MIGUGU-634768 format. One record per residue (C-alpha): residue number from 1; x, y negated, z; residue in one letter; chain. Coordinates in Angstrom, 3 decimals. Each point is the difference from the previous one (the first is absolute). Example, Ala and Ser with C-alpha at 12.3 -4.5 7.8 and 13.67 -1.06 7.14 Angstrom:
MIGUGU-634768
<site n="1" xx="12.300" yy="4.500" zz="7.800" res="A" chain="A"/>
<site n="2" xx="1.370" yy="-3.440" zz="-0.660" res="S" chain="A"/>
***
This chain:
MIGUGU-634768
<site n="1" xx="5.661" yy="14.834" zz="43.092" res="X" chain="A"/>
<site n="2" xx="1.035" yy="-1.724" zz="-3.177" res="X" chain="A"/>
<site n="3" xx="-1.815" yy="-3.032" zz="-1.293" res="X" chain="A"/>
<site n="4" xx="-2.065" yy="0.819" zz="-3.097" res="X" chain="A"/>
<site n="5" xx="1.664" yy="-1.518" zz="-2.999" res="X" chain="A"/>
<site n="6" xx="-1.972" yy="-2.668" zz="-1.747" res="X" chain="A"/>
<site n="7" xx="-0.906" yy="2.004" zz="-3.083" res="X" chain="A"/>
<site n="8" xx="-0.637" yy="-2.921" zz="-2.298" res="X" chain="A"/>
<site n="9" xx="3.301" yy="-1.669" zz="0.870" res="X" chain="A"/>
<site n="10" xx="1.830" yy="3.264" zz="-0.615" res="X" chain="A"/>
<site n="11" xx="-1.645" yy="0.420" zz="-3.381" res="X" chain="A"/>
<site n="12" xx="0.782" yy="-3.583" zz="-0.926" res="X" chain="A"/>
<site n="13" xx="3.643" yy="0.325" zz="1.011" res="X" chain="A"/>
<site n="14" xx="0.242" yy="3.199" zz="-2.000" res="X" chain="A"/>
<site n="15" xx="-1.586" yy="-1.690" zz="-3.013" res="X" chain="A"/>
<site n="16" xx="2.491" yy="-2.866" zz="0.234" res="X" chain="A"/>
<site n="17" xx="2.928" yy="2.409" zz="0.256" res="X" chain="A"/>
<site n="18" xx="-1.330" yy="1.914" zz="-2.984" res="X" chain="A"/>
<site n="19" xx="-0.297" yy="-3.186" zz="-2.062" res="X" chain="A"/>
<site n="20" xx="3.504" yy="-1.087" zz="1.049" res="X" chain="A"/>
<site n="21" xx="1.440" yy="3.364" zz="-1.050" res="X" chain="A"/>
<site n="22" xx="-1.622" yy="-0.174" zz="-3.404" res="X" chain="A"/>
<site n="23" xx="1.125" yy="-3.567" zz="-0.573" res="X" chain="A"/>
<site n="24" xx="3.572" yy="0.765" zz="1.010" res="X" chain="A"/>
<site n="25" xx="0.053" yy="2.935" zz="-2.405" res="X" chain="A"/>
<site n="26" xx="-1.245" yy="-2.291" zz="-2.769" res="X" chain="A"/>
<site n="27" xx="2.794" yy="-2.485" zz="0.693" res="X" chain="A"/>
<site n="28" xx="2.783" yy="2.515" zz="0.560" res="X" chain="A"/>
<site n="29" xx="-0.803" yy="2.152" zz="-2.996" res="X" chain="A"/>
<site n="30" xx="-0.759" yy="-2.971" zz="-2.225" res="X" chain="A"/>
<site n="31" xx="-3.346" yy="1.525" zz="-0.897" res="X" chain="A"/>
<site n="32" xx="-2.336" yy="-1.707" zz="-2.419" res="X" chain="A"/>
<site n="33" xx="-3.051" yy="1.001" zz="1.999" res="X" chain="A"/>
<site n="34" xx="-1.327" yy="-0.780" zz="3.448" res="X" chain="A"/>
<site n="35" xx="-2.341" yy="2.609" zz="1.428" res="X" chain="A"/>
<site n="36" xx="-1.877" yy="-1.138" zz="3.089" res="X" chain="A"/>
<site n="37" xx="-3.015" yy="2.208" zz="-0.615" res="X" chain="A"/>
<site n="38" xx="-1.751" yy="1.574" zz="2.943" res="X" chain="A"/>
<site n="39" xx="1.816" yy="-2.084" zz="2.656" res="X" chain="A"/>
<site n="40" xx="-3.097" yy="-1.178" zz="1.906" res="X" chain="A"/>
<site n="41" xx="0.777" yy="-3.558" zz="-1.069" res="X" chain="A"/>
<site n="42" xx="-2.626" yy="-2.628" zz="0.684" res="X" chain="A"/>
<site n="43" xx="1.982" yy="-2.609" zz="-1.913" res="X" chain="A"/>
<site n="44" xx="3.207" yy="-0.140" zz="-1.988" res="X" chain="A"/>
<site n="45" xx="2.709" yy="-0.582" zz="2.639" res="X" chain="A"/>
<site n="46" xx="1.644" yy="-3.402" zz="-0.437" res="X" chain="A"/>
<site n="47" xx="3.338" yy="1.395" zz="1.113" res="X" chain="A"/>
<site n="48" xx="0.077" yy="2.123" zz="-3.129" res="X" chain="A"/>
<site n="49" xx="0.559" yy="-3.082" zz="-2.144" res="X" chain="A"/>
<site n="50" xx="3.117" yy="-0.915" zz="1.962" res="X" chain="A"/>
<site n="51" xx="1.476" yy="3.498" zz="-0.011" res="X" chain="A"/>
<site n="52" xx="-0.650" yy="0.498" zz="-3.687" res="X" chain="A"/>
<site n="53" xx="1.165" yy="-3.431" zz="-1.153" res="X" chain="A"/>
<site n="54" xx="3.127" yy="1.504" zz="-1.561" res="X" chain="A"/>
<site n="55" xx="-1.885" yy="2.561" zz="-2.087" res="X" chain="A"/>
<site n="56" xx="-3.268" yy="-1.671" zz="-0.887" res="X" chain="A"/>
<site n="57" xx="1.050" yy="-0.378" zz="-3.623" res="X" chain="A"/>
<site n="58" xx="0.585" yy="3.750" zz="-0.321" res="X" chain="A"/>
<site n="59" xx="-3.365" yy="1.040" zz="1.315" res="X" chain="A"/>
<site n="60" xx="-2.487" yy="0.758" zz="-2.734" res="X" chain="A"/>
<site n="61" xx="-2.357" yy="2.422" zz="1.767" res="X" chain="A"/>
<site n="62" xx="-1.712" yy="-0.634" zz="3.333" res="X" chain="A"/>
<site n="63" xx="-2.419" yy="2.355" zz="1.705" res="X" chain="A"/>
<site n="64" xx="-2.033" yy="-1.167" zz="2.964" res="X" chain="A"/>
<site n="65" xx="-2.631" yy="2.698" zz="-0.528" res="X" chain="A"/>
<site n="66" xx="-2.004" yy="1.532" zz="2.830" res="X" chain="A"/>
<site n="67" xx="0.604" yy="-2.656" zz="2.618" res="X" chain="A"/>
<site n="68" xx="-2.551" yy="-2.132" zz="1.836" res="X" chain="A"/>
<site n="69" xx="0.697" yy="-3.340" zz="-1.631" res="X" chain="A"/>
<site n="70" xx="-2.790" yy="-2.547" zz="-0.201" res="X" chain="A"/>
<site n="71" xx="2.076" yy="-2.580" zz="-1.857" res="X" chain="A"/>
<site n="72" xx="3.147" yy="-0.253" zz="-2.088" res="X" chain="A"/>
<site n="73" xx="2.465" yy="-2.798" zz="0.596" res="X" chain="A"/>
<site n="74" xx="0.569" yy="-2.307" zz="-2.962" res="X" chain="A"/>
<site n="75" xx="3.676" yy="0.345" zz="0.929" res="X" chain="A"/>
<site n="76" xx="-0.073" yy="3.500" zz="-1.463" res="X" chain="A"/>
<site n="77" xx="-0.404" yy="-1.472" zz="-3.463" res="X" chain="A"/>
<site n="78" xx="2.441" yy="-2.887" zz="0.408" res="X" chain="A"/>
<site n="79" xx="2.670" yy="2.308" zz="1.450" res="X" chain="A"/>
<site n="80" xx="-0.228" yy="3.059" zz="-2.253" res="X" chain="A"/>
<site n="81" xx="-0.149" yy="-1.847" zz="-3.303" res="X" chain="A"/>
<site n="82" xx="1.297" yy="2.978" zz="-2.008" res="X" chain="A"/>
<site n="83" xx="-2.759" yy="2.312" zz="1.188" res="X" chain="A"/>
<site n="84" xx="-1.470" yy="2.200" zz="-2.739" res="X" chain="A"/>
<site n="85" xx="-2.231" yy="2.332" zz="1.994" res="X" chain="A"/>
<site n="86" xx="-1.957" yy="-0.715" zz="3.161" res="X" chain="A"/>
<site n="87" xx="-1.979" yy="2.670" zz="1.826" res="X" chain="A"/>
<site n="88" xx="-2.430" yy="-1.321" zz="2.592" res="X" chain="A"/>
<site n="89" xx="-2.546" yy="2.816" zz="-0.067" res="X" chain="A"/>
<site n="90" xx="-1.658" yy="1.177" zz="3.195" res="X" chain="A"/>
<site n="91" xx="0.094" yy="-3.257" zz="1.963" res="X" chain="A"/>
<site n="92" xx="-2.833" yy="-2.337" zz="1.031" res="X" chain="A"/>
<site n="93" xx="0.794" yy="-2.894" zz="-2.319" res="X" chain="A"/>
<site n="94" xx="-2.763" yy="-2.302" zz="-1.198" res="X" chain="A"/>
<site n="95" xx="2.112" yy="-2.386" zz="-2.077" res="X" chain="A"/>
<site n="96" xx="3.461" yy="-0.726" zz="-1.358" res="X" chain="A"/>
<site n="97" xx="1.947" yy="-3.232" zz="0.458" res="X" chain="A"/>
<site n="98" xx="-0.356" yy="-2.395" zz="-2.931" res="X" chain="A"/>
<site n="99" xx="3.679" yy="0.123" zz="-0.809" res="X" chain="A"/>
<site n="100" xx="-0.322" yy="3.593" zz="-1.247" res="X" chain="A"/>
<site n="101" xx="-0.765" yy="-1.769" zz="-3.283" res="X" chain="A"/>
<site n="102" xx="3.620" yy="-1.175" zz="-0.349" res="X" chain="A"/>
<site n="103" xx="1.481" yy="3.511" zz="-0.148" res="X" chain="A"/>
<site n="104" xx="1.946" yy="0.194" zz="-3.248" res="X" chain="A"/>
<site n="105" xx="0.891" yy="3.704" zz="-0.078" res="X" chain="A"/>
<site n="106" xx="-2.888" yy="1.774" zz="1.721" res="X" chain="A"/>
<site n="107" xx="-1.315" yy="2.822" zz="-2.192" res="X" chain="A"/>
<site n="108" xx="-2.049" yy="2.038" zz="2.476" res="X" chain="A"/>
<site n="109" xx="-2.048" yy="-0.770" zz="3.100" res="X" chain="A"/>
<site n="110" xx="-1.875" yy="2.585" zz="2.025" res="X" chain="A"/>
<site n="111" xx="-2.753" yy="-1.429" zz="2.204" res="X" chain="A"/>
<site n="112" xx="-2.098" yy="3.171" zz="0.267" res="X" chain="A"/>
<site n="113" xx="-1.913" yy="0.716" zz="3.198" res="X" chain="A"/>
<site n="114" xx="0.094" yy="-3.472" zz="1.500" res="X" chain="A"/>
<site n="115" xx="-2.851" yy="-2.393" zz="0.877" res="X" chain="A"/>
<site n="116" xx="-0.063" yy="-2.248" zz="-3.060" res="X" chain="A"/>
<site n="117" xx="-3.514" yy="-1.230" zz="-0.778" res="X" chain="A"/>
<site n="118" xx="1.200" yy="-2.623" zz="-2.479" res="X" chain="A"/>
<site n="119" xx="2.317" yy="0.844" zz="-2.877" res="X" chain="A"/>
<site n="120" xx="3.382" yy="-1.696" zz="0.663" res="X" chain="A"/>
<site n="121" xx="-0.099" yy="-2.293" zz="-3.048" res="X" chain="A"/>
<site n="122" xx="3.560" yy="-1.229" zz="0.457" res="X" chain="A"/>
<site n="123" xx="1.061" yy="3.372" zz="-1.406" res="X" chain="A"/>
<site n="124" xx="-1.274" yy="-1.127" zz="-3.398" res="X" chain="A"/>
<site n="125" xx="2.753" yy="-2.657" zz="-0.049" res="X" chain="A"/>
<site n="126" xx="2.799" yy="2.586" zz="0.039" res="X" chain="A"/>
<site n="127" xx="0.991" yy="0.434" zz="-3.617" res="X" chain="A"/>
<site n="128" xx="2.098" yy="3.146" zz="0.611" res="X" chain="A"/>
<site n="129" xx="-2.673" yy="1.942" zz="1.916" res="X" chain="A"/>
<site n="130" xx="-0.857" yy="3.323" zz="-1.653" res="X" chain="A"/>
<site n="131" xx="-1.820" yy="1.947" zz="2.700" res="X" chain="A"/>
<site n="132" xx="-2.533" yy="-1.103" zz="2.631" res="X" chain="A"/>
<site n="133" xx="-1.464" yy="2.565" zz="2.374" res="X" chain="A"/>
<site n="134" xx="-2.962" yy="-1.210" zz="2.073" res="X" chain="A"/>
<site n="135" xx="-1.697" yy="3.351" zz="0.507" res="X" chain="A"/>
<site n="136" xx="-2.024" yy="0.355" zz="3.196" res="X" chain="A"/>
<site n="137" xx="-0.655" yy="-3.655" zz="0.822" res="X" chain="A"/>
<site n="138" xx="-3.280" yy="-1.975" zz="0.240" res="X" chain="A"/>
<site n="139" xx="0.263" yy="-2.011" zz="-3.192" res="X" chain="A"/>
<site n="140" xx="-3.188" yy="-0.803" zz="-1.895" res="X" chain="A"/>
<site n="141" xx="1.258" yy="-2.325" zz="-2.729" res="X" chain="A"/>
<site n="142" xx="3.122" yy="0.035" zz="-2.148" res="X" chain="A"/>
<site n="143" xx="1.286" yy="-2.845" zz="-2.210" res="X" chain="A"/>
<site n="144" xx="-0.031" yy="2.195" zz="-3.104" res="X" chain="A"/>
<site n="145" xx="0.691" yy="-2.890" zz="-2.355" res="X" chain="A"/>
<site n="146" xx="3.103" yy="-1.110" zz="1.927" res="X" chain="A"/>
<site n="147" xx="1.214" yy="3.600" zz="0.119" res="X" chain="A"/>
<site n="148" xx="-0.446" yy="0.286" zz="-3.762" res="X" chain="A"/>
<site n="149" xx="2.315" yy="-2.975" zz="-0.415" res="X" chain="A"/>
<site n="150" xx="2.798" yy="1.573" zz="2.014" res="X" chain="A"/>
<site n="151" xx="2.769" yy="0.762" zz="-2.481" res="X" chain="A"/>
<site n="152" xx="1.419" yy="3.134" zz="1.621" res="X" chain="A"/>
<site n="153" xx="-2.980" yy="1.584" zz="1.764" res="X" chain="A"/>
<site n="154" xx="-0.389" yy="3.668" zz="-0.950" res="X" chain="A"/>
<site n="155" xx="-1.907" yy="1.558" zz="2.888" res="X" chain="A"/>
<site n="156" xx="-2.603" yy="-1.110" zz="2.551" res="X" chain="A"/>
<site n="157" xx="-1.476" yy="2.330" zz="2.600" res="X" chain="A"/>
<site n="158" xx="-3.168" yy="-1.206" zz="1.716" res="X" chain="A"/>
<site n="159" xx="-1.506" yy="3.377" zz="0.877" res="X" chain="A"/>
<site n="160" xx="-2.058" yy="0.196" zz="3.207" res="X" chain="A"/>
<site n="161" xx="-0.889" yy="-3.692" zz="0.041" res="X" chain="A"/>
<site n="162" xx="-3.633" yy="-1.225" zz="0.075" res="X" chain="A"/>
<site n="163" xx="0.337" yy="-1.727" zz="-3.397" res="X" chain="A"/>
<site n="164" xx="-3.076" yy="-1.899" zz="-1.147" res="X" chain="A"/>
<site n="165" xx="-1.656" yy="1.006" zz="-3.253" res="X" chain="A"/>
<site n="166" xx="1.370" yy="-2.989" zz="-1.957" res="X" chain="A"/>
<site n="167" xx="3.546" yy="0.894" zz="0.965" res="X" chain="A"/>
<site n="168" xx="-0.571" yy="3.650" zz="-0.838" res="X" chain="A"/>
<site n="169" xx="-1.305" yy="-0.743" zz="-3.454" res="X" chain="A"/>
<site n="170" xx="2.760" yy="-2.560" zz="-0.626" res="X" chain="A"/>
<site n="171" xx="2.601" yy="2.620" zz="0.911" res="X" chain="A"/>
<site n="172" xx="-1.622" yy="2.620" zz="-2.227" res="X" chain="A"/>
<site n="173" xx="0.567" yy="-1.984" zz="-3.164" res="X" chain="A"/>
<site n="174" xx="3.409" yy="0.584" zz="-1.620" res="X" chain="A"/>
<site n="175" xx="2.956" yy="-1.888" zz="1.430" res="X" chain="A"/>
<site n="176" xx="3.723" yy="-0.086" zz="-0.490" res="X" chain="A"/>
<site n="177" xx="0.331" yy="1.815" zz="3.338" res="X" chain="A"/>
<site n="178" xx="-1.438" yy="3.226" zz="1.416" res="X" chain="A"/>
<site n="179" xx="-2.601" yy="-0.586" zz="2.695" res="X" chain="A"/>
<site n="180" xx="-0.787" yy="2.804" zz="2.424" res="X" chain="A"/>
<site n="181" xx="-3.225" yy="-0.290" zz="1.930" res="X" chain="A"/>
<site n="182" xx="-2.498" yy="2.225" zz="1.691" res="X" chain="A"/>
<site n="183" xx="-2.991" yy="0.504" zz="-2.259" res="X" chain="A"/>
<site n="184" xx="-3.293" yy="-0.584" zz="1.759" res="X" chain="A"/>
<site n="185" xx="-2.345" yy="2.915" zz="-0.626" res="X" chain="A"/>
***
């Protein structure tokens, strides 16, 4: 009789191998994107920073969508300083590290379908940010005034959030950006 394989360990080992393969491809092919979506990641693997040290300046698009991450390492933002697009949708994040505010090239961040209950205000400090997707979170209030002062913001999606009535009416008045929200009937 064979010993039953520890399923969770097998899955984890497979996930690690999968991540390693994708990272190696990024390095070898000199890609400008790093796709670690759907890798069952609980956190961003620290080893990735070491492996990718040589190419961090090339990487402008990172996808960590559809993982199981509860938190994002601040190292992500200090390492990938040239990042333009970050996709974190479909995780279980409740907040972003403060140093997201120092990103100088970020134009798009996707935080849809996470567990944010408070709008990540540090995003309003990113002068290059054009698109913020927070659809499907638990946010009730949005710093509309700070968003209005963002020089590049074009698009904000806060559909399927339990926005309070003040926030809803503030978003309904005209802004320099398009705001998508679920209309309460």
